[in-house]
ZAMARGU-4260 file (C-alpha; in steps of 0.2 Angstrom, whole numbers, plus 5000, padded with zeros to 4 digits):
<rodrens>
0) 5000/5000/5000 | 5006/5017/4996 | 5002/5035/5002 | 5001/5052/4994 | 5012/5066/5001
5) 4996/5074/5007 | 4990/5058/5016 | 5008/5056/5024 | 5008/5074/5030 | 4991/5072/5038
10) 4996/5056/5047 | 5012/5063/5053 | 5005/5080/5058 | 5018/5089/5047 | 5016/5099/5031
15) 5018/5094/5013 | 5031/5108/5011 | 5042/5099/5025 | 5040/5082/5016 | 5046/5090/4999
20) 5061/5098/5008 | 5066/5081/5016 | 5065/5074/4998 | 5075/5088/4991 | 5089/5085/5004
25) 5089/5066/5003 | 5083/5064/5021 | 5067/5055/5016 | 5064/5051/4997 | 5048/5042/4993
30) 5049/5024/4987 | 5039/5027/4971 | 5030/5039/4960 | 5013/5038/4952 | 5010/5038/4933
35) 5008/5057/4934 | 5025/5059/4943 | 5018/5062/4961 | 5027/5056/4976 | 5020/5039/4983
40) 5026/5034/5001 | 5027/5016/5007 | 5026/5009/5025 | 5045/5009/5026 | 5045/5027/5022
45) 5033/5031/5035 | 5044/5022/5048 | 5058/5032/5043 | 5048/5048/5044 | 5043/5043/5062
50) 5062/5042/5066 | 5065/5059/5058 | 5051/5067/5068 | 5056/5060/5084 | 5074/5066/5083
55) 5067/5083/5077 | 5056/5084/5092 | 5072/5082/5103 | 5081/5096/5094 | 5093/5086/5082
60) 5097/5096/5066 | 5093/5087/5050 | 5111/5083/5045 | 5114/5074/5061 | 5097/5065/5059
65) 5103/5059/5042 | 5119/5052/5050 | 5110/5043/5063 | 5098/5035/5052 | 5110/5031/5038
70) 5124/5024/5049 | 5128/5006/5042 | 5134/5001/5059 | 5118/5006/5068 | 5104/4993/5067
75) 5085/4997/5070 | 5086/4990/5088 | 5100/5002/5092 | 5089/5016/5086 | 5075/5010/5097
80) 5086/5008/5112 | 5093/5026/5110 | 5075/5033/5108 | 5069/5023/5124 | 5083/5031/5134
85) 5080/5048/5128 | 5062/5047/5131 | 5064/5039/5148 | 5075/5053/5153 | 5064/5067/5147
90) 5048/5059/5155 | 5057/5058/5172 | 5061/5076/5171 | 5044/5081/5165 | 5036/5071/5179
95) 5047/5080/5192 | 5043/5097/5185 | 5024/5093/5184 | 5024/5086/5202 | 5032/5102/5208
100) 5020/5113/5199 | 5005/5103/5206 | 5012/5104/5223 | 5015/5123/5221 | 4997/5126/5215
105) 4989/5116/5228 | 4999/5123/5242 | 4996/5141/5236 | 4978/5138/5233 | 4975/5131/5250
110) 4984/5144/5260 | 4997/5133/5268 | 5003/5138/5285 | 5020/5129/5287 | 5038/5134/5291
115) 5050/5136/5277 | 5058/5119/5282 | 5041/5110/5283 | 5036/5117/5266 | 5052/5111/5258
120) 5049/5093/5266 | 5031/5092/5260 | 5032/5101/5243 | 5050/5100/5238 | 5061/5115/5232
125) 5046/5125/5225 | 5039/5139/5236 | 5020/5137/5237 | 5018/5156/5239 | 5023/5158/5220
130) 5004/5156/5215 | 4996/5166/5229 | 4991/5181/5219 | 4983/5171/5205 | 4974/5160/5217
135) 4967/5174/5227 | 4962/5183/5211 | 4953/5168/5204 | 4944/5161/5220 | 4946/5175/5233
140) 4928/5181/5233 | 4921/5163/5235 | 4914/5155/5250 | 4924/5139/5246 | 4940/5149/5246
145) 4937/5156/5263 | 4932/5139/5270 | 4948/5132/5263 | 4959/5145/5270 | 4952/5143/5287
150) 4954/5124/5287 | 4972/5125/5278 | 4978/5137/5291 | 4977/5124/5305 | 4985/5109/5295
155) 5002/5103/5301 | 5015/5095/5290 | 5008/5078/5294 | 4990/5083/5289 | 4997/5089/5272
160) 5007/5072/5270 | 4991/5063/5273 | 4981/5074/5261 | 4993/5071/5248 | 4993/5052/5250
165) 4974/5052/5249 | 4975/5062/5232 | 4989/5051/5226 | 4978/5035/5230 | 4964/5042/5219
170) 4975/5046/5205 | 4983/5029/5206 | 4966/5021/5206 | 4961/5030/5190 | 4977/5025/5181
175) 4974/5007/5186 | 4957/5008/5178 | 4964/5016/5162 | 4977/5003/5160 | 4964/4989/5163
180) 4953/4997/5149 | 4939/5002/5161 | 4928/5016/5154 | 4928/5033/5163 | 4909/5031/5164
185) 4910/5015/5172 | 4905/5011/5190 | 4923/5010/5197 | 4928/5026/5189 | 4913/5035/5195
190) 4916/5029/5213 | 4934/5035/5212 | 4927/5052/5206 | 4916/5052/5221 | 4930/5049/5232
195) 4939/5063/5224 | 4925/5075/5228 | 4924/5068/5246 | 4942/5071/5248 | 4940/5089/5244
200) 4925/5090/5255 | 4934/5082/5270 | 4950/5093/5268 | 4946/5109/5260 | 4928/5115/5257
205) 4910/5109/5253 | 4912/5103/5235 | 4895/5101/5227 | 4893/5092/5211 | 4892/5108/5202
210) 4908/5114/5209 | 4916/5097/5206 | 4911/5097/5187 | 4919/5115/5186 | 4935/5108/5193
215) 4934/5094/5180 | 4933/5106/5166 | 4947/5116/5173 | 4958/5100/5172 | 4956/5102/5153
220) 4955/5120/5151 | 4970/5125/5161 | 4986/5117/5153 | 4995/5117/5169 | 4982/5105/5177
225) 4982/5095/5161 | 5001/5093/5161 | 5001/5088/5179 | 4988/5074/5176 | 4995/5068/5160
230) 5013/5067/5166 | 5006/5053/5178 | 4998/5045/5163 | 4994/5052/5146 | 4976/5055/5144
235) 4973/5055/5163 | 4966/5073/5164 | 4953/5069/5151 | 4949/5052/5159 | 4947/5060/5177
240) 4936/5074/5169 | 4924/5061/5161 | 4923/5051/5177 | 4918/5067/5187 | 4905/5072/5174
245) 4898/5055/5174 | 4897/5054/5193 | 4889/5071/5194 | 4876/5066/5181 | 4871/5050/5190
250) 4868/5060/5206 | 4858/5074/5197
</rodrens>
């Protein structure tokens, strides 16, 4: 089976102009041509394009990519091993960054009252106060904010560690359901969504189903929340949102 340049551009999320350029410099030349002389790409060409786009995403210049892909001493498995290592390193770093952002946002939103040493122990080397102004601007006039501030002001380091462990348990449960192929609208996912809501009610403020669905939408609308969830498991933010909406609907 062969593909036109337009089809390949669509599959790969790139442009026809880019594919023409790759052909012109000899980085990716299509395996065939149509009777009219148009480029036709085979499956092997798409495999090579995938490799090219991977290295481009990592910042490799085109001439170095050509050397990597055309090195006769490097077999396909070596390419995969190299990519796996690079991706693993990058994922680890992104997860650390996302976790730090999540801790900072949660800490700032909830008005944590800890010593600098305790903040560092609970939240790492990111100061929770960094998001104070934004949090107050967004939620400062709400009853939920005031209630959350009152509760958070009395929490100790141990309280915050417990709260974090509870939240982590919900996330881990959602990830397990995703990996098991369970739908976000299923009973198990909705039960975890309800636990998520109850977790907020117990620790921060009276979280109604309406407020909970608003939070769910924010997990998708605010790229920082999306990145935090998706760093744990790609697609987790959308999965949690769908479970929360389904749970709210069944209690309507």
